[in-house]
N, C-alpha and C positions, 0 to 999 in steps of 0.2 A: 505492501501499498502508499500508496506517495505521501511523503513528510506535509504537506499542506494539505490532504483529505486528511488525515489522520487528527491533525493537531482541531479542523474546524468540526471534527465528526466525533470529540471531547469536547470543544470548543458548544456545541450543540444538542449536547444533553445534560450540558450544568445550565446554560442560558437558556437554551427554549429560541421563540422566538424576538429577544432580547436585540438589537440594531450595533452593529460595534461603530466603532473610530480608529479611524487609522490614524499615528504621528509620524514624523520620517524621525529620524539623527535629528538631536538638536530640539526638536520638541517636547521634548519627556524626560524627567528623568527619574533616575532608578528607586525613589522612596515610591512614582507612580507603581511598578509593577507590584501586580498584586497573582494571587494563585486562581488558574485557568486562564491570564492573560496568553496573546500569542506574539510571541518572536520573531522575528524572522534576522538569523544566525548565519555567521562566517561570510561575513559583505555579501548580503542578499542571494545565498543561493540555496540555503536550508530554512525547516519552519520545526517551532520547536513548541510545544505547550507549559505551559509553567506547572508547575506540582507545590512552589513548600518557594518561601521567600525567606531571608534571613538578610544582619546585620551582613555576613561573607557574600553573597552569593542570591541566585538560583537554583531550584533544585526543577527536570525537567521529563517530559513526555516526549517522544518521537516516534517516527516514522522511515525503516528505509532510509535508516543513519549509513553514513558510505563509510564512516575507518572502524578496525575495530574486528573485535568476534561477533559483535553484532550486526555487521555490516550485512544492506539491504532487510535488514529486519526491524519488529518495532522494540524499542528500545527503553523501560520505566527507571530512571533514576538518576541520570547522568546530573554530576553538582559542574555547575560555569560562573567561576569569578565573577566582583560584582566589576569589575577591571575590564574581563571580558567580557561584562556584557555588555557596557556601555561605547567600547569599541568599535566591536565587530558589528552587531546588530543594527542594522539598513532601516522598517519599520516598528513599531512598537502595537500591538492589533489588543484595542482591552472593549471588553460587551459591559462594564459596570457604568450605570447611570454619575455620569457626571454631578460629582459632590456628595458622592458616594460615602458615607458613613460604616462601615463594619461593626454587626451588633456587638463585640468585644472590644471597643472603642470604647473608655469610659465614659464620654462623656456625648455617649449614645443616646441618654433615654436624660438628657439638660431638656427645658422646656424652653423654644425658642419662641413663641408666641401659641397665642388662646383666646377665651372672652368669651362672651354670651350669646347666645344665636337664641336666643327670646323664645320664649313657650317652654320655659324650663329647662332648656335643653343650653349645652355648652362643648366647647371645644378646644383641644391641647394636641403642639405641634411638638417632634423633639425632634433632638436634631440630629438620629439616623433617618427623621421625616416619617417617624411614626404619628398619623392622624387620627386621637380618638374622639368620636363622636356620643356626647354621656345624655341622662338625663329620661327624661319621659316625655313626648307627644311623636308630633310629624314635625319634619324638618323641613324649612321655608322653601316656597318657590324663587328662584332668582330667573331676572331677565336676559343677561350677557355673563358671560364670566367674570366683567368688573365687579358686578355686584358679590364675588364670592367674599367672603369673611377679612379668610385663606389664601385670596387670588395672587400680594406678592411673594407668596411662597407654595405658589402652583408647579412651581418645575424643581421640586425638594422635595413635595411626596411622593411617598415607596408607598406605605403600608395604611389602607386606611382598615381601621377596628369600629366599628357600630357596636354599641355597645348593647342588650337587652333594657328592651325600652320606648326607644327608637321606633317611630310607626309606617313612617315616612321617610323615601330618601328626597329631598328636595331636585326640583326641579335647572342644570343647567350646574348643580353642588358641582362636581366634579370635572367639566369639563374641558380636557385642553390639559389635567394638571397629570405630572409626572408619576400616577398609584401605578402602580406593577399590580397588587394585589389589595382585596378589597373582604372583608369578614359580615357579612348579613349573617342578623338572629330573625328567629323563627316570630317576631314579635312585629318587624316589615311586611306590611302588606302592597306598598306599588314604591315601584319604580316609576320617580319623575320623570319626564319629557330631557333627552340630553343629555341626562345625571354625567354620563360616564361617556359621554361624548368626544371622540380626539384623544383616546386619555393615551398611554401605554399600558394599559393593562393587559395583561395575557390571559389571566385568566378565570371561572368566576365559576358560584354554585349559588343559583340559585335556590333560597330555602321554601318551604312549602308555604311556611304563612304568606307568604304574594302571591298578589292576583294580578297584579296585570303591573306589566313590561314597559313602559312610558316608548314615545313617536319619539326614534333616535336616542333610545335610551343609549347605547350603545355602538351607533352606527359611528364607522371610520375610526377604526381601533383595531392598530395596521398588525401588536403585536397579539392581539384575544386570539387562542388557538382550541380554549374547552370551553365550552358552555354548559354547564348541568344542568338541567332541568328538572326539576321536583316537583313529584305527583299534587296536585293541587294550584300548581300557577293554571289562570286561566282563559288569561288575553298579552297577546304580544300585539302588540301594536305596532302600523305603519314603521318602514325604516328603522329599525330597533336593532336590527343587528349588519345593517348594509354597510359593504364595505368594507368586509373583512375579513381583509383576503391570507389572513391563515390558519381562514375557520378550517377545519378539516372533518368534519362530524354533527350533525344536531337527531339530539335524538326528546321525541315531543309528548310528553304523558299522556295518559288518556282525559287527565282534568282539562287539557285545551279543547277551548270551543270557540278559541279567533283568535289567527295569526294574520296581522296586515297588513297592504300593498305594498309590495320592494320588504318585508324585515330579513331576505334575505338577497339581494341585490348586487349584484358582483361581489359574490361571495367566493372566488373566483377558485380556491384552495378546497371546497365543498365540495365531498366525494359520494357522500351518503346523508338520507333523508328518513327519521322512517318516526311516524307516526304509534301508538301504543294501540291495542283494540279500546274502545271504551262505547259507552251509549249515546253522547250526543255527533250533534251534526255540526258538524266543525264549517265553518265562515271562514273562508279562504280569499281572502287582497288578490289583485291585479298584481302581475309583473315582480313575484311571491320567489320564483329563482330563475329570473333572467339573470343572466352570463354567467352561471354556477358552471363555468367555462368544463371543471371536471370533474362533474354531478357525474355518476355511474347508475345507481341506484337511488331507490327512490317507492316507500311505504306512504301510503296516502290514508289519512283515519276511515271507518267501515264504512261512515257517512259524512260526504261533504253536499254543502249547498252546491257548488260550481268547477268547474278548472275556471281561470280568470285569462283577459287578458293578457299577453306575452308573459304565464304562469310560468314554461319550460326555454322561453323561446334565447334562443343560445348557449343550451347546454349542448356543447360538442359534444358529449362521448355519451352521450346518454342515449341508450337502445328502447325504452320498453318502456310506457308505464300502466297498469292498468286503474282506470278509476271508477270508483268505487260505487256503489246503487243510490243510487237519488241524487245524483248531480243532475240536473237543470240542462248543464248546457257547455259548452266548450266555447273558451274566448276566442273572438279572433289573435291567430299569431301565436297563440296560444305556445305551440312547438316547431315556432316558424324558426330555422338553418337552426333543426339540431341535424349535424348534419352523419349520424349515425345514425339512429331515428328509423325505426324500420314497423316494428310492432307496439297496439298498443291495445286494448282492454277498453272498450265500450257498453257501459249498461244502456236498460230499458228505458233507463229513465231522460234519458237527454233526448231532447226537441229542437237544439238547433244546433250547428258548428258554426262560427266564426268567419268572416274571413282571411285566409292565409293563415288557417290555423295552422295547415302542413307546410304552408308555405316552403321550398327549400328541403324536404325531410327525405329520402328513399323507402318513402312507406311500402311495406309490402304489404302486410297483412294487418286486415281489423280483425279485434274480437269481440262481435255484437250479442248480448246476450238476450238479445230477441227477435222476430222473425224478419223475414224479409219486409213485411208490408210494415213490418211496425220501424224498420229502416229505412226504407224511404218514403217514411213520412218527413223522416228528421230535415229540414229548414236547413240546409249546404249555400251559406252565404256565397260566393264571389266566383272564385277562385278553388276554392275547397271539391266541388263539387265535384271534380274536374280528377283534384289531388288521390282523393279516395277512390276515383273509377278507375285511377290506375294498381289499384291494391283489388290483393283477394276477400271479397268479405267471409268473415264464416259465421252462420247464425246459428240465434241458442244455444252460443256459450253457456259453460257452464263453470264456474270458476270451484278451485275447493273452498272450504267453507278456512275464514281466515285462521290462524291458532299464534298468531303473530307476539312474540313474545313482548312483553315490555320495554323500557326507552332504551332496558340496555343493550338494544344486541338490535343485528343488523340483521334478517337473514330475506332468502333474494324472494320474489315472487312462486307461487305455487304454481309446478308445471305437471301437474297429475289431474285433468279432466276427469269426470264422472264420464260414466259408463256411455250415456245416452247423449253426450254432449260431444261435437266435433274437439278432434285432440287437438289440444292448448298449445301456441305458443312454447318455440325451445326463449331456449334466454340466455344463449351465452352468445355475446354478441362479439360481431365484426374486432382485431384486434385496430386500434384506428393509426391512423399513414399519417394523412395532413391536413383534419381538421381545421380550417381559416377561420380567422377570429372577427368575431365581428361587438357592434355594439348594439343598444335600442337605447328608445326615448326614454327620460324615466318615467320610477311606476308611475303617474301620475297621469303619462302622456297617450294620448288617446291613438290608437295604432295607427301607420300609414293610410295614402287613399283610400279613401271604400269608395267600392261602387256598391251600383243598385242588385238589391237582393234577387235573384234569378231565380227561377221557380222553381221546384225539386224534382231533384231529376235522378235518375235509376242507373246506381254503378255498372256498369260493363263485365266487369268479370268478377264473377262471384262464384262460393262454391256451397253445394248443397250440405246437409250435416250430413256426415257418415250415421248410419243405421246400426253398425257395428258396434263393436269394444275397444274403442282406438287402445292404442301399444301401451307397454308400461316405458315409466322412463326415463330406464335404462337404455329401448331399442325405438328412443320419440329419433332417430337422425335429426344432425347439426343442417339448417338451411344458410347455405352458403353459397352465394352468388360465384355462377360458371366469372372463373379470373378471363381477364379480356387477355389478349395474345403478347406479348412484349416484343413486336415490331411495328417496330415505329413508322411512321411514313411522311409523306408531302401535302400538304394541304394544298389543297384546288385541282386545280383542273388535270393533274397531269397520277397523283394517287398514290406516283411512285411509293415503291413499301421495299423494308430494308437497310440496310447502313451503305450496300456498295451502290445500290440505291442513289440510296440522298449524296454520296460521296461525292458520282458522276454528276448529281443534279451540279452540288458546291462546285465541284473542279471548272463546269464550264460557262458562271455564272459570273454575267454581269456587271460592271462598276453600278453600286446608286442599289442594284439589288437585292429583296428583304425573301428569305425562303421560310416558311413555318412549319416546324415536325409538332408534329402527333406522335407522344414515345409513346399514347396507347399499353404503358403499365410497364414500361422500356426505363433501365434508369440509369444506365451508363453509357457516356457521349464518349466515341473510342478519337484518342486523340487522332489521327490522322483524316478522322470528319476537316476538323480546326485547321488544320495543316497548309489544306487543299484551298482557304480560306484566305492561309495569313499574307497580311502586306497588303492587303485589296481593299474597296470598303463594298461590301456587301456582306451582310448581316443576317445569324441565322439566331431565329426563335425558337426554344424547345420548351413546352408546353406539357407541363409533368400532371395538368390532374388538379381537383381544383382550387381553380385559380390564380398558378401559380407557375409563370412563367419568365425561365432565361435566355437575355438577348447576348448573342456575343458578335462582336463587328469586328473581321478581319483583321480590322490597320490595328486592333486593342489586342491582339495574337503577339506575347514576349516572348516565352520556350524558344529555343529551336526546335524542339521535338513539345506537341503538346501531349501531355499523360493521359491517359483516360482515366476520365471526372466521375464520380460518378455525384449526379445535380438531384439526387432526392433531399427535402427538405422536412420537420419535420417541425411542425407549427403549435404552438399551446407546452411545449415539451415545459421541467421543473432543475433542468441541468445550471443552471447558475440560483448560490445559495440567494432565500429571499431577504433575507435581509443588505444583503449588498444588494438588491434592485430593489430597495427602500431607500437607501442612503441618494441614490440617484434623482430616482422615480414622486419621488411625497404621494399623494395622492393621481400623478396622473393614469392613464391608462397605457396597459404595457404587453409585450405578443414576446416572450420568450422562441427563437429560433434554431436551430440544432442540425449543420447542415453534415451528412452523411460521409460525403471526402473531409479528409481533413490536411490541411498546410492549402503551399500557396495554388492556383488553378497551371498557372501559366498563362494565363490571360483575363483580362478582365469582363465580368459579366453585368447584364445588367437584371435586377431579381426584379421580377412583375408581382404585386403579392398585393389583394382586395381587403382593404380593414377597412370596410365599411364607408357610405353613400354620409352616416352622421359628422362621420371628422373633416369633410371637405372644410380645406383652406386653412387646417390646421398641415401642422410641421412632424414628419417622423421623425425620430431620433435612431440612430444608429450605433450600437454600443458592442464594442467588442469586448468578451470577460475574458482578462489578459485571468488563467487558472493559476498563474505562483505566484502570479502578485495579489491574490486575494480580490483583483476589484475590475473597474469597467472601463473601455477609455473608447472617446466620443471616434466613429468615422467618419459619416458623412451626414447629410438630411436630406428632405426632400419633402413640397407640400404637397400635400394630397388634394387629387383634381374632385372634383363638381362625383365624380363618377365612386369613390372613395381607392381608385385607387396609387398605390404608392410603389415608386422606382427607384431602388437604390445599388448604387454600386458595387461588388465585390468583386479583389484578390484572392482572397483564403478564405477558409471553412473551416470554419470549429462552431464555439455557441456565442451566441450574439443575443442580444434582445432590442425591442422595439417601443419607446418614450415615445407616444403620441402626447405633444403638448406644444400650446400658440406659437412656440419659441424656436429657434434653432438653439438649441443647449451646448453649443462649443466652445463658448466662449463666457458662460455661466457654467449653469450645476449640471458637468460634465462627468463625473465619475472618475477624472481623473488625479493622481497624489502625486505629491513628489516627492524625487528620489529617483535616481535615474534605474533602467530595470530594459532587462534585454529581449524581453518578451514586450516589442512594442506592437500598438495596434495595427492592422495589416492597412495599408494603403486607400483610398476611396477610386482610385483609377481616374480614367479618362474623362470627362465632365462632355467631349462632343461627341461620347458613346450612348450617355443618359439622356444628349437633345435628343436625339436621333430616333431614341426610341419612343419619345413623347411624340412625335410628329410620323407616323409608320406612315413608308411608303410604300403602296397600293404591290398585295400579297402576287406574285407571278401565278 
């Protein structure tokens, strides 16, 4: 294991999602170093993590050590003198909050501020950052951060202890405070609007006494990775956990009766959402899980009022949802742009399906619990009629009775139907390839341009219920589409196929000509294809599918002989640690890219990606992940056009992120750090090629 990876694995285990800060030599003192800090030593060629600090030096752990009996292995316990630390350390990385006071410090419990909150409540803040709220009654609501009694000390707050007897946490009470953890007693019945909004909180347990979590109560908490909702919680208000980008799962208790609009909007790391079985019909708001890019498993309540507008829009890895009985409608854009979504179970309680409900989805199978006549009576608005007509509809589907346990587990949907039912859908999704990122309007926004509702239409392709007993789960075959042949072809009238034909075409191309190659599942471009256009004003575009296109102009082929290059790209990966991403992105939208090829291309290539028309006019800022230095380095930027297209020039393949913002970030928050390093960001390449890509000539 590499020394950098080893150090950050241990650091993540100790500090979770706390952001890191890096200081170059001369920017820190030996007294700043604590256990858990990371040092880049040996003049910037090796990385260690500190286990112990004393006056004489430090004791470290390290991976891939380069000397001695432990060469190439993990080693624990090497001592480095104080003098060597300060002379050979090029960078010092810490995840301790600024101004951190350790609990064993003699002055840790000394009070630095406090006062009367009114209504029988008091507050006290210690030097170690522990804020205690004491007394009996509800905290007052504040309308802004400036009204907080502890506002002058907000960045110093680390732990909030709310003592038994306090009955409510006031609105905006800890908005944008440095609080990392909070102890909430059973006496608290409500958490106010924006109570912890934008704070540094890492995890929270909501006790059974809390009935309501207010509007935006934990919105925009980038470090929040764990939320435990106890049985007894009834209402989660709109935007309550919106944009908590590190939250990985959520389990709802049976006591939940309402989850408001956008409550988990843009929780981009969320993978599972599970509702425990209960007797209530749960009211679900619009855009509930919109832009939860990694959401793969959803277990809905046993009874719901509806599937709201945009509820799962842009959930890129979601392949199936079982909609429970009681849902009266499926809202507009409910599953729009779910690029792996193939299967849905729809109850016969549904009477309407909104416009664009399944837009840009590869929907294949609809399992409907009612009859064909009931299905035909459902109002299918706008393009929805055409979308469902392209799927197979299985009538009178009878799902297994729910055996979903409580919120501590997240089982997958049942796959064994009743004997009289049509065999149930497979729950094995296709492996993700290159799901394209996208964004959507705010939770309160109405979906895009509406079309007049068309007459109810009968879907063209249907499957009648089978009278025979369905196969057992172990014999249900996986449903996988036949892959496209990996034979590229030239777009246009010639339609020539295969690399040999493409090479002949490019070798005979005239100056200024453009050729568009449809890759059809092929990934590797032979180097001799690019050698054939070297030095010429001939452009080849390689269409990889899923909206990803690479374009290479012969004038930008610099290698003597181009290598065979795998141009496949994974979009929406997590190769760059989130704390490093957060250092430069703030609250901006980000997209991670992992290129299959490693190293230089030997030419510059324009990478074209659709990042959604809602970003038109903003800038796509490309950053290279310098893993050795543990940082992101600015490469180039491009203004997103009205169709949501960005074009970025690459010369090198590695892991990258795109940060979408209002400005070019090169001279601002660009993620670079002081100190030299041999692993510098690759060049952005020849801008002339990019200009050509923006105004393509007709394809011959």
